N, C-alpha and C positions, 0 to 999 in steps of 0.2 A: 516870600521874604528869604533872602540868602545872605549868609555871612561867610567870608573867606576864612579858611583855616590858618591858624598860626601855631606852628609846632616848634618847640625848642630843640636844641641839639641833642637832647636825651630822649626825644620822641614823646615828650609830655605835651598833651593838648592844652593850649592856652586859650583858644577860641574855637567854637564849634561851627560847623556848617549846617544850617537849618534848611531842610527841603521846603518847608512851608510853616505856617504859623502854628500848626497843630502837631508837628512831628519834628524830631531832630535826628540826624544821622551823622555819626562821627566817622571820619575817614579811616580806611583800613590800615594806614601806615602809623596810626597812633598806638603807642605802647602803654600809655597811662593817662588817666583822667586826673588832672592836677588839683591841688588843694583849692577848695572853694570856687571851683571852675564855673559853676552855673548858678551861683547863689542869687544873682540879681536879675535873672531872666525867668519870668513867671507866666508866660503866655502859652507855652506848648503843653501838650497833654501826654506825650509819649516820647521816649528816647530809645534809640537802638545803638548799642555799643558793639562794634564788630569784633570778630576773632582777631587775636593778636594783642589786645589790651590786657595787661597783666595785673593792673591794680586800679582801684577806684579810690582816689585820694581823699584826704581829710576834708569833710564838708563839701565834696564835689557837687552835690545836688541839694545841699541843705537849703531849706526855705523855699523850694520850688513848689508853691502851693497848688499848682494845677498839674503836677506830674502824676498821672493816673497809672502809668505802666512803664516799666523799665526792663529791657531785655538784656540780660547779662550773659556773655558768651563763656564757653568752657575754658578759655585761656586765662580768665581772671583767677588769681590765687588769693588776693587779699581785698577785703572790703574794709577800708580804714575808718577811723573815728569820724562819726557824724556824717558819713558819706551820703545818707538819705535822710538826715535829721529834719524833722519838722516838715515833711512832705505830706501835707494834710490830705491830699486826694489820692495818694498811692494806695491801691486796693489789693494788689496781689504781687508777690515776688517769688521767683524761682531761683534758688541758690544752686549753681551748677556744681558738679562733683569735683571740679578743680579747686574750689575755694576751701582753704584750710583754716581761715581765721576771719571772724567778724569783729570789728573793732568796737570800742566804747561808743555808746549812743548812736550806733550806725543807722538804726531804724527807729530811734526813739521819737515819741510824739507824732507818729504817723497814725493819726486818729482813724483813718478809713481802712487801714491795713487789716484785712480779714483772713487772708490765705497766705501762708508761708510754706513753700516746699523746698526742702533741703535734700539734695540728691546723694550726698555721701562725701566722705573724706574730711569733713569739717572736724577740727579738734577743739576749738575754743570759741566761746561766745562771750564777748566783752561785757564790761559793766554797763548796765542800762541799755543794752543793745536793742531791746524791744520794749523798753519801759513806756508806759502811757499809750500803748497801742490798744485803745479801748474797744476796737471792733474785732480783735484777734480771737477767733473761736477755737482754733486748734493748730498744732504744729507737731510734726513728726521729727524727732531728733535722730540723727544717724548713729550707728553703732561705733563709729570712729570718734565720737565726742568724748573728751576727757574733762573739760572744765566749763563751768557756767559762772559768769561773773556776778558781782554784787548788783542787786536790783535789776537783773537781766530782763525779767518779765514783770517788773513792778507796776502795779495798777493796771494790769491787763484785765479789766473788769468783766470781759466776756469769756475769758479763758476758764473753762470748768475743770480741766484735768490735763495732765501731761505725763507721758511715759518716759522715764529716764533710763538710758542704756546702762548696762553693767559697767562699761568702761569709764563712766563719769566718777572721778575720785575727788572732785572739788566743786562745791556749790557755794557761791558767795552769800553774804548776809542779805536778807530781805529779797532774795532772788524772785520769790513768788508772793510777796506781800501785796495785799489789796487786789488779789485776783478774784475770779468769779465766786459767787456764793457756793459754799460747800466744795471749794476747790480741792482736788485730790491729786496726789502724786502716786504714780504707778511704777513698780519696779520689781526686781527679783528679790526673793527672800534672802535676807542677810546682806543685801547690797548697801552701798553708800547712800543710795536714794532713800532706802528705808530708815537708815540711821538719821539722815538729815530731817526727814519728815517727823520722826519721833522727837528729835531735839527741838524742832520748831513748832511742834504741836499742830502739824498739818495732817489732814486725813490721808491715809495710805491704803492702797490696795495692791495685792500681788498681781503682777501682769502675767498674762499667759505666755508672752514671748518678748524679750528685750534684746 
């Protein structure tokens, strides 16, 4: 199955070229994946985004029930609101070091998402960015992070603990509500993470290194 590419004058992908029914490849001359670009196409299982793409737009892959894997290149700097929202089959994602911001609801309601790897330079995680990711068992936050939005990890019922770097100075309301049993925040003594945990009556442990 093949679909010709349509790229607007700004280099934003409007239609993707699919190599076959189980995989999607986006042309190398694309600079952005546009808003709600793939919402109505649910038959593929993986997508490869080439180097040169700088953003994944609002709702670009939202509702792709069969998207099990997405390869994000180092050129991407922004993952915008609802970019991968409601991708039920997405199991793992690697956020490259180029990404500085993850938007609101970016990976919300990805029920199968168990592994999230963030390589560095991320400064903010948006509201509900990983909310309702019921299979998420762990995530390592980079030292560059400064802000975690409201309900960012809300109802991540398999998440037992998280280590919050010293640079985080803002954590939104209910960021970790309804996480796993005996959910624990780890951080440095006297850190904002410790203050937040105390205020929200969340179990806290001093981390060996943040």
